DSSP file (Angstrom, degrees, kcal/mol; ACC not computed):
  #  RESIDUE AA STRUCTURE BP1 BP2  ACC     N-H-->O    O-->H-N    N-H-->O    O-->H-N    TCO  KAPPA ALPHA  PHI   PSI    X-CA   Y-CA   Z-CA
    1    1 A M              0   0    0      0, 0.0    36,-3.1     0, 0.0     2,-0.1   0.000 360.0 360.0 360.0 139.6    0.0    0.0    0.0
    2    2 A K  B  >  -A   36   0A   0     34,-0.3     4,-2.3     1,-0.1    34,-0.2  -0.458 360.0-115.4 -80.0 154.8    1.3    3.5   -0.9
    3    3 A V  H  > S+     0   0    0     32,-2.2     4,-2.5    29,-0.4    30,-0.2   0.924 116.8  51.3 -57.4 -48.5    1.7    6.2    1.7
    4    4 A L  H  > S+     0   0    0     29,-1.9     4,-2.3     1,-0.2    -1,-0.2   0.894 109.1  51.6 -59.3 -41.8   -1.0    8.4    0.2
    5    5 A D  H  > S+     0   0    0     28,-0.3     4,-2.3     2,-0.2    -1,-0.2   0.897 109.8  50.2 -62.0 -41.2   -3.4    5.4    0.1
    6    6 A R  H  X S+     0   0    0     -4,-2.3     4,-2.4     2,-0.2    -2,-0.2   0.918 110.1  50.7 -64.0 -43.1   -2.7    4.8    3.9
    7    7 A L  H  X S+     0   0    0     -4,-2.5     4,-1.9     1,-0.2    -2,-0.2   0.933 110.9  46.7 -55.1 -51.2   -3.4    8.4    4.6
    8    8 A E  H  <>S+     0   0    0     -4,-2.3     5,-3.7     1,-0.2     6,-0.3   0.857 110.2  54.7 -64.8 -36.7   -6.6    8.3    2.8
    9    9 A L  H ><5S+     0   0    0     -4,-2.3     3,-1.8     3,-0.2    -1,-0.2   0.931 108.0  49.3 -56.7 -49.8   -7.5    5.0    4.6
   10   10 A D  H 3<5S+     0   0    0     -4,-2.4    -2,-0.2     1,-0.3    -1,-0.2   0.832 110.7  50.9 -61.1 -34.3   -6.9    6.8    8.0
   11   11 A L  T ><5S-     0   0    0     -4,-1.9     3,-1.6    -5,-0.2    -1,-0.3   0.246 117.1-115.1 -88.6  12.3   -9.1    9.7    6.9
   12   12 A N  T < 5 -     0   0    0     -3,-1.8    -3,-0.2     1,-0.3    -2,-0.1   0.792  62.8 -68.5  57.7  31.3  -11.8    7.3    5.9
   13   13 A H  T 3 <S+     0   0    0     -5,-3.7     2,-0.4     1,-0.2    -1,-0.3   0.719  88.7 156.3  56.8  26.0  -11.5    8.3    2.3
   14   14 A R    <   -     0   0    0     -3,-1.6     2,-1.8    -6,-0.3     3,-0.3  -0.681  42.6-138.5 -79.6 131.9  -12.8   11.7    3.0
   15   15 A K        +     0   0    0     -2,-0.4    -1,-0.1     1,-0.2     3,-0.1  -0.473  44.9 149.6 -90.8  65.0  -11.7   14.2    0.3
   16   16 A Y  S    S+     0   0    0     -2,-1.8     2,-0.3    -5,-0.1    -1,-0.2   0.890  77.1   5.2 -67.4 -34.1  -11.0   17.1    2.7
   17   17 A F  S    S-     0   0    0     -3,-0.3    -1,-0.1     1,-0.1    36,-0.0  -0.867  92.0 -84.3-139.5 173.9   -8.3   18.2    0.2
   18   18 A T     >  -     0   0    0     -2,-0.3     4,-2.3     1,-0.1     5,-0.2  -0.274  41.3-108.6 -75.6 169.2   -7.0   17.1   -3.3
   19   19 A E  H  > S+     0   0    0      1,-0.2     4,-2.1     2,-0.2    -1,-0.1   0.850 122.4  54.5 -64.1 -35.3   -4.4   14.4   -3.8
   20   20 A E  H  > S+     0   0    0      2,-0.2     4,-1.4     1,-0.2    -1,-0.2   0.872 110.0  45.9 -66.1 -36.5   -1.9   17.1   -4.6
   21   21 A E  H  > S+     0   0    0      2,-0.2     4,-2.0     1,-0.2    -2,-0.2   0.872 110.7  52.2 -76.7 -36.5   -2.6   18.9   -1.3
   22   22 A F  H  X S+     0   0    0     -4,-2.3     4,-2.5     1,-0.2    -2,-0.2   0.918 107.6  54.3 -65.3 -38.1   -2.4   15.6    0.6
   23   23 A T  H  X S+     0   0    0     -4,-2.1     4,-2.6     1,-0.2    -1,-0.2   0.888 105.4  52.6 -63.3 -37.3    1.0   15.0   -1.0
   24   24 A V  H  X S+     0   0    0     -4,-1.4     4,-2.3     2,-0.2    -1,-0.2   0.908 109.6  48.7 -67.4 -38.3    2.2   18.4    0.2
   25   25 A F  H  X S+     0   0    0     -4,-2.0     4,-0.6     2,-0.2    -2,-0.2   0.939 113.2  47.3 -63.5 -44.5    1.2   17.5    3.8
   26   26 A L  H ><>S+     0   0    0     -4,-2.5     5,-2.4     1,-0.2     3,-1.1   0.911 111.2  50.6 -61.3 -43.8    3.0   14.2    3.5
   27   27 A N  H ><5S+     0   0    0     -4,-2.6     3,-2.0     1,-0.3    -1,-0.2   0.897 104.9  58.4 -60.5 -40.9    6.1   15.9    2.0
   28   28 A E  H 3<5S+     0   0    0     -4,-2.3    -1,-0.3     1,-0.3    -2,-0.2   0.688 106.9  48.3 -61.1 -18.1    6.1   18.3    4.9
   29   29 A N  T <<5S-     0   0    0     -3,-1.1    -1,-0.3    -4,-0.6    -2,-0.2  -0.038 124.9-100.9-112.6  26.2    6.4   15.4    7.3
   30   30 A N  T < 5S+     0   0    0     -3,-2.0     2,-0.4     1,-0.2    -3,-0.2   0.787  81.5 131.8  65.2  29.8    9.2   13.7    5.4
   31   31 A L      < -     0   0    0     -5,-2.4     2,-0.6    -8,-0.1    -1,-0.2  -0.928  52.4-141.3-118.0 136.9    6.9   11.2    3.7
   32   32 A D    >   -     0   0    0     -2,-0.4     3,-1.5     1,-0.1   -29,-0.4  -0.891  11.0-147.8 -99.2 120.7    6.8   10.3    0.0
   33   33 A A  T 3  S+     0   0    0     -2,-0.6   -29,-1.9     1,-0.3   -28,-0.3   0.784  97.5  47.8 -63.2 -25.3    3.2    9.8   -1.2
   34   34 A T  T 3  S+     0   0    0    -31,-0.2    -1,-0.3   -32,-0.2     2,-0.1   0.517  89.9 103.0 -94.3  -6.0    4.3    7.2   -3.8
   35   35 A A  S <  S-     0   0    0     -3,-1.5   -32,-2.2     1,-0.1     2,-0.3  -0.402  84.9 -99.0 -78.3 153.4    6.5    5.2   -1.4
   36   36 A T  B     -A    2   0A   0    -34,-0.2   -34,-0.3    -2,-0.1     2,-0.2  -0.582  45.6-111.2 -74.1 132.7    5.3    1.9    0.0
   37   37 A Y        -     0   0    0    -36,-3.1     2,-0.5    -2,-0.3    -1,-0.1  -0.463  31.4-170.9 -71.0 128.3    4.0    2.4    3.6
   38   38 A E    >>  -     0   0    0     -2,-0.2     4,-2.7     1,-0.2     3,-0.6  -0.941   9.6-159.2-119.9 108.1    6.1    0.9    6.4
   39   39 A K  H 3> S+     0   0    0     -2,-0.5     4,-2.0     1,-0.2     5,-0.2   0.882  87.4  54.9 -50.1 -49.9    4.4    1.1    9.6
   40   40 A N  H 34 S+     0   0    0      1,-0.2    -1,-0.2     2,-0.2     4,-0.2   0.871 122.0  29.8 -56.4 -38.4    7.5    0.7   11.8
   41   41 A K  H <4 S+     0   0    0     -3,-0.6     4,-0.2     1,-0.1    -2,-0.2   0.745 128.5  34.8 -94.7 -24.1    9.3    3.7   10.1
   42   42 A M  H  X S+     0   0    0     -4,-2.7     4,-2.4     1,-0.1     5,-0.2   0.591  84.2  92.5-111.2 -13.0    6.4    5.9    9.0
   43   43 A Q  H  X S+     0   0    0     -4,-2.0     4,-2.1    -5,-0.4     5,-0.2   0.830  88.9  48.4 -64.6 -34.7    3.6    5.8   11.5
   44   44 A C  H  > S+     0   0    0     -5,-0.2     4,-2.3     2,-0.2    -1,-0.2   0.921 112.9  48.6 -64.1 -43.4    4.6    8.7   13.6
   45   45 A D  H  > S+     0   0    0     -4,-0.2     4,-2.2     1,-0.2    -2,-0.2   0.872 111.3  51.6 -66.4 -35.1    5.1   10.9   10.5
   46   46 A L  H  X S+     0   0    0     -4,-2.4     4,-2.3     2,-0.2    -1,-0.2   0.908 109.2  47.9 -72.5 -37.7    1.7    9.8    9.2
   47   47 A V  H  X S+     0   0    0     -4,-2.1     4,-2.2    -5,-0.2    -2,-0.2   0.898 109.6  53.6 -68.4 -34.0   -0.1   10.7   12.3
   48   48 A Q  H  X S+     0   0    0     -4,-2.3     4,-2.5     2,-0.2    -2,-0.2   0.908 108.3  52.1 -53.6 -44.6    1.7   14.1   12.4
   49   49 A T  H  X S+     0   0    0     -4,-2.2     4,-2.7     2,-0.2    -2,-0.2   0.910 107.4  50.6 -63.3 -43.0    0.4   14.5    8.8
   50   50 A E  H  X S+     0   0    0     -4,-2.3     4,-2.9     2,-0.2     5,-0.3   0.934 110.2  50.2 -62.4 -42.7   -3.2   13.7   10.0
   51   51 A I  H  X S+     0   0    0     -4,-2.2     4,-2.9     1,-0.2    -2,-0.2   0.952 110.1  50.7 -54.7 -50.0   -2.9   16.3   12.8
   52   52 A D  H  X S+     0   0    0     -4,-2.5     4,-2.1     1,-0.2    -2,-0.2   0.901 110.2  50.1 -59.3 -44.0   -1.6   18.9   10.2
   53   53 A I  H  X S+     0   0    0     -4,-2.7     4,-2.0     2,-0.2    -1,-0.2   0.954 113.2  44.1 -61.9 -48.4   -4.6   18.1    7.9
   54   54 A F  H  X S+     0   0    0     -4,-2.9     4,-2.2     1,-0.2    -2,-0.2   0.908 110.3  55.6 -67.9 -36.8   -7.2   18.5   10.7
   55   55 A D  H  X S+     0   0    0     -4,-2.9     4,-1.1    -5,-0.3    -1,-0.2   0.912 109.2  48.8 -56.1 -41.1   -5.4   21.7   12.0
   56   56 A S  H  < S+     0   0    0     -4,-2.1     4,-0.4     1,-0.2     3,-0.3   0.873 108.0  53.8 -65.5 -36.4   -5.8   23.1    8.4
   57   57 A L  H >< S+     0   0    0     -4,-2.0     3,-1.4     1,-0.2     7,-0.3   0.918 105.6  53.2 -62.8 -42.9   -9.5   22.1    8.4
   58   58 A C  H 3< S+     0   0    0     -4,-2.2    -1,-0.2     1,-0.3    -2,-0.2   0.782 109.5  49.2 -61.9 -30.2  -10.0   24.0   11.6
   59   59 A N  T 3< S+     0   0    0     -4,-1.1     2,-0.6    -3,-0.3    -1,-0.3   0.445  98.1  76.5 -90.3  -5.3   -8.5   27.1   10.0
   60   60 A D    <>  -     0   0    0     -3,-1.4     4,-2.1    -4,-0.4     3,-0.4  -0.881  56.5-173.4-113.2 100.7  -10.6   27.0    6.8
   61   61 A T  H  > S+     0   0    0     -2,-0.6     4,-2.3     1,-0.2     5,-0.2   0.828  83.8  58.2 -68.2 -28.6  -14.2   28.2    7.3
   62   62 A D  H  > S+     0   0    0      2,-0.2     4,-1.6     1,-0.2    -1,-0.2   0.879 110.2  41.6 -70.1 -33.0  -15.3   27.2    3.9
   63   63 A I  H  > S+     0   0    0     -3,-0.4     4,-2.8     2,-0.2     5,-0.2   0.888 114.4  53.2 -72.4 -37.5  -14.3   23.5    4.4
   64   64 A M  H  X S+     0   0    0     -4,-2.1     4,-2.6    -7,-0.3    -2,-0.2   0.888 109.5  47.5 -65.3 -36.7  -15.8   23.6    7.9
   65   65 A T  H  X S+     0   0    0     -4,-2.3     4,-2.1     2,-0.2    -1,-0.2   0.882 112.4  50.3 -73.8 -35.8  -19.1   25.0    6.6
   66   66 A K  H  X S+     0   0    0     -4,-1.6     4,-1.3     2,-0.2    -2,-0.2   0.941 113.4  45.1 -59.8 -48.2  -19.1   22.2    3.8
   67   67 A L  H  X>S+     0   0    0     -4,-2.8     4,-2.5     1,-0.2     5,-0.9   0.878 109.1  58.9 -66.0 -37.6  -18.4   19.5    6.5
   68   68 A D  H  X5S+     0   0    0     -4,-2.6     4,-0.8     1,-0.2    -1,-0.2   0.922 108.0  44.0 -53.5 -48.9  -21.1   21.2    8.6
   69   69 A S  H  <5S+     0   0    0     -4,-2.1    -1,-0.2     1,-0.2    -2,-0.2   0.761 117.8  45.3 -75.1 -20.6  -23.8   20.7    6.0
   70   70 A E  H  <5S+     0   0    0     -4,-1.3    -2,-0.2    -5,-0.1    -1,-0.2   0.887 132.3   0.8 -81.0 -45.0  -22.8   17.1    5.2
   71   71 A D  H  <5S+     0   0    0     -4,-2.5     2,-0.3    -5,-0.1    -3,-0.2   0.629 113.8  58.2-122.8 -22.9  -22.3   15.5    8.6
   72   72 A F     << -     0   0    0     -5,-0.9     3,-0.1    -4,-0.8    -1,-0.1  -0.764  67.4-127.9-121.9 158.3  -23.0   17.7   11.4
   73   73 A G  S    S-     0   0    0     -2,-0.3     2,-0.3     1,-0.1    -1,-0.1   0.812  90.1  -0.1 -75.8 -28.4  -25.9   19.8   12.8
   74   74 A S  S  > S-     0   0    0      1,-0.1     4,-2.1    -3,-0.0    -1,-0.1  -0.961  73.3-102.1-152.6 172.6  -23.9   22.9   13.1
   75   75 A A  H  > S+     0   0    0     -2,-0.3     4,-2.7     1,-0.2     5,-0.2   0.808 118.5  55.6 -66.1 -31.6  -20.4   24.5   12.6
   76   76 A S  H  > S+     0   0    0      2,-0.2     4,-2.5     1,-0.2    -1,-0.2   0.888 106.6  49.9 -71.4 -36.9  -19.7   24.3   16.3
   77   77 A E  H  > S+     0   0    0      2,-0.2     4,-2.6     1,-0.2    -2,-0.2   0.914 111.2  49.5 -63.4 -42.7  -20.4   20.6   16.4
   78   78 A C  H  X S+     0   0    0     -4,-2.1     4,-2.6     2,-0.2     5,-0.3   0.961 111.8  48.1 -58.9 -50.6  -18.1   20.1   13.4
   79   79 A Y  H  X S+     0   0    0     -4,-2.7     4,-2.8     1,-0.2    -2,-0.2   0.916 110.3  52.0 -60.2 -40.9  -15.3   22.1   15.0
   80   80 A K  H  X S+     0   0    0     -4,-2.5     4,-2.8     1,-0.2    -1,-0.2   0.924 110.4  48.9 -63.2 -42.8  -15.7   20.2   18.3
   81   81 A Y  H  X S+     0   0    0     -4,-2.6     4,-2.4     2,-0.2    -1,-0.2   0.914 113.2  45.5 -58.4 -43.1  -15.4   16.9   16.3
   82   82 A V  H  X S+     0   0    0     -4,-2.6     4,-2.2     2,-0.2    -2,-0.2   0.897 113.6  50.5 -69.9 -38.8  -12.3   18.0   14.5
   83   83 A D  H  X S+     0   0    0     -4,-2.8     4,-2.3    -5,-0.3    -2,-0.2   0.932 111.3  48.3 -65.0 -42.5  -10.8   19.4   17.8
   84   84 A D  H  X S+     0   0    0     -4,-2.8     4,-2.3     1,-0.2    -2,-0.2   0.916 110.9  51.5 -62.1 -41.1  -11.5   16.1   19.5
   85   85 A R  H  X S+     0   0    0     -4,-2.4     4,-2.1     1,-0.2    -1,-0.2   0.891 108.8  50.1 -58.5 -42.5   -9.9   14.2   16.6
   86   86 A I  H  X S+     0   0    0     -4,-2.2     4,-2.4     2,-0.2    -1,-0.2   0.914 110.8  49.9 -63.5 -45.4   -6.8   16.3   16.8
   87   87 A N  H  X S+     0   0    0     -4,-2.3     4,-1.9     1,-0.2    -2,-0.2   0.888 110.2  49.4 -62.6 -38.6   -6.5   15.7   20.5
   88   88 A K  H  X S+     0   0    0     -4,-2.3     4,-2.1     1,-0.2    -1,-0.2   0.888 110.7  51.0 -66.2 -38.1   -6.8   11.9   20.1
   89   89 A L  H  X S+     0   0    0     -4,-2.1     4,-2.3     2,-0.2    -2,-0.2   0.856 108.7  52.0 -68.3 -33.6   -4.1   11.9   17.4
   90   90 A K  H  X S+     0   0    0     -4,-2.4     4,-2.1     2,-0.2    -1,-0.2   0.890 109.9  48.6 -69.7 -36.0   -1.8   13.9   19.6
   91   91 A I  H  X S+     0   0    0     -4,-1.9     4,-2.3     2,-0.2    -2,-0.2   0.896 112.8  47.8 -64.0 -41.3   -2.2   11.4   22.3
   92   92 A K  H  X S+     0   0    0     -4,-2.1     4,-2.4     2,-0.2    -2,-0.2   0.896 110.1  51.6 -59.3 -45.2   -1.6    8.6   19.9
   93   93 A L  H  X S+     0   0    0     -4,-2.3     4,-2.2     1,-0.2    -2,-0.2   0.893 110.2  50.6 -67.1 -41.5    1.5   10.3   18.5
   94   94 A D  H  X S+     0   0    0     -4,-2.1     4,-2.4     2,-0.2    -1,-0.2   0.935 110.2  48.9 -57.8 -48.5    2.8   10.7   22.1
   95   95 A E  H  X S+     0   0    0     -4,-2.3     4,-2.0     1,-0.2    -2,-0.2   0.890 110.6  50.9 -57.4 -44.0    2.2    7.0   22.9
   96   96 A L  H  X S+     0   0    0     -4,-2.4     4,-2.0     2,-0.2    -1,-0.2   0.905 110.7  48.3 -61.6 -42.7    4.0    6.0   19.6
   97   97 A K  H  X S+     0   0    0     -4,-2.2     4,-2.4     1,-0.2    -2,-0.2   0.907 110.8  50.9 -65.2 -41.6    7.0    8.1   20.4
   98   98 A A  H  X S+     0   0    0     -4,-2.4     4,-1.5     1,-0.2    -1,-0.2   0.852 109.1  51.4 -64.9 -31.8    7.2    6.7   24.0
   99   99 A E  H  X S+     0   0    0     -4,-2.0     4,-1.3     2,-0.2    -1,-0.2   0.885 109.0  50.8 -69.9 -37.0    7.0    3.2   22.6
  100  100 A Q  H  X S+     0   0    0     -4,-2.0     4,-1.1     1,-0.2     3,-0.2   0.906 109.5  51.0 -63.2 -40.6    9.9    4.0   20.2
  101  101 A N  H  X S+     0   0    0     -4,-2.4     4,-1.2     1,-0.2    -1,-0.2   0.821 106.3  54.7 -67.5 -32.1   11.9    5.4   23.1
  102  102 A R  H  X S+     0   0    0     -4,-1.5     4,-0.8     1,-0.2    -1,-0.2   0.791 100.9  59.2 -69.5 -29.5   11.3    2.2   25.2
  103  103 A K  H  < S+     0   0    0     -4,-1.3     3,-0.3    -3,-0.2    -1,-0.2   0.854 111.1  41.7 -67.4 -33.5   12.6    0.1   22.4
  104  104 A Y  H >< S+     0   0    0     -4,-1.1     3,-1.1     1,-0.2     6,-0.3   0.740 101.3  69.3 -86.6 -18.5   15.9    2.0   22.7
  105  105 A D  H 3< S+     0   0    0     -4,-1.2    -1,-0.2     1,-0.3    -2,-0.2   0.773  97.3  53.5 -68.1 -25.1   16.1    2.1   26.4
  106  106 A N  T 3< S+     0   0    0     -4,-0.8    -1,-0.3    -3,-0.3    -2,-0.1   0.480  86.5  96.9 -88.8  -3.0   16.7   -1.7   26.5
  107  107 A N    X   -     0   0    0     -3,-1.1     3,-1.6     1,-0.1     4,-0.4  -0.772  66.5-148.9 -89.8 122.4   19.6   -1.6   24.2
  108  108 A P  T 3  S+     0   0    0      0, 0.0     4,-0.3     0, 0.0     3,-0.3   0.756  96.2  58.2 -61.3 -23.9   23.1   -1.5   26.1
  109  109 A F  T 3> S+     0   0    0      1,-0.2     4,-1.0     2,-0.1     3,-0.4   0.562  81.3  85.2 -87.4  -5.7   24.5    0.5   23.3
  110  110 A T  T X4 S+     0   0    0     -3,-1.6     3,-1.0    -6,-0.3     4,-0.4   0.933  89.4  48.6 -62.3 -46.7   22.1    3.4   23.5
  111  111 A L  T 34 S+     0   0    0     -4,-0.4     3,-0.4    -3,-0.3    -1,-0.2   0.751 104.6  61.4 -64.9 -23.6   24.0    5.2   26.2
  112  112 A M  T 34 S+     0   0    0     -3,-0.4    -1,-0.2    -4,-0.3    -2,-0.2   0.808 112.5  35.8 -68.2 -29.6   27.2    4.8   24.2
  113  113 A F  S << S+     0   0    0     -3,-1.0     2,-0.2    -4,-1.0    -1,-0.2   0.238  90.9 104.7-115.4  15.8   25.8    6.9   21.3
  114  114 A T        -     0   0    0     -3,-0.4    -3,-0.0    -4,-0.4    -4,-0.0  -0.608  59.8-144.6 -95.9 159.2   23.7    9.5   22.8
  115  115 A R              0   0    0     -2,-0.2    -1,-0.1     1,-0.2    -4,-0.1   0.275 360.0 360.0-103.9   9.7   24.8   13.2   23.1
  116  116 A E              0   0    0     -5,-0.1    -1,-0.2     0, 0.0    -5,-0.0   0.494 360.0 360.0 -82.3 360.0   23.1   13.9   26.4
């Protein structure tokens, strides 16, 4: 599966932006949209991309109005949903980073090669 396909899967195939715009978000987070998705290496960057996309949604009143009319009763409900999603993604990102750090904590060579 390509990185762009994985991003769209995480976004439930909602076309908040064009594929070109999704590609820009991915590139900003060091991901190549056409590369094969590798969960172990790319998951944190993909979650950060999702956070960036939802942050952009919150800042675009036209998109929020469009989402409001499609799925939500009001713009405030839509904003609350997006804000909740951002917060959940930030928690997930923190957990993923903590998990990565734990992997390195058990390695006896970690302390030899850190700059702290």
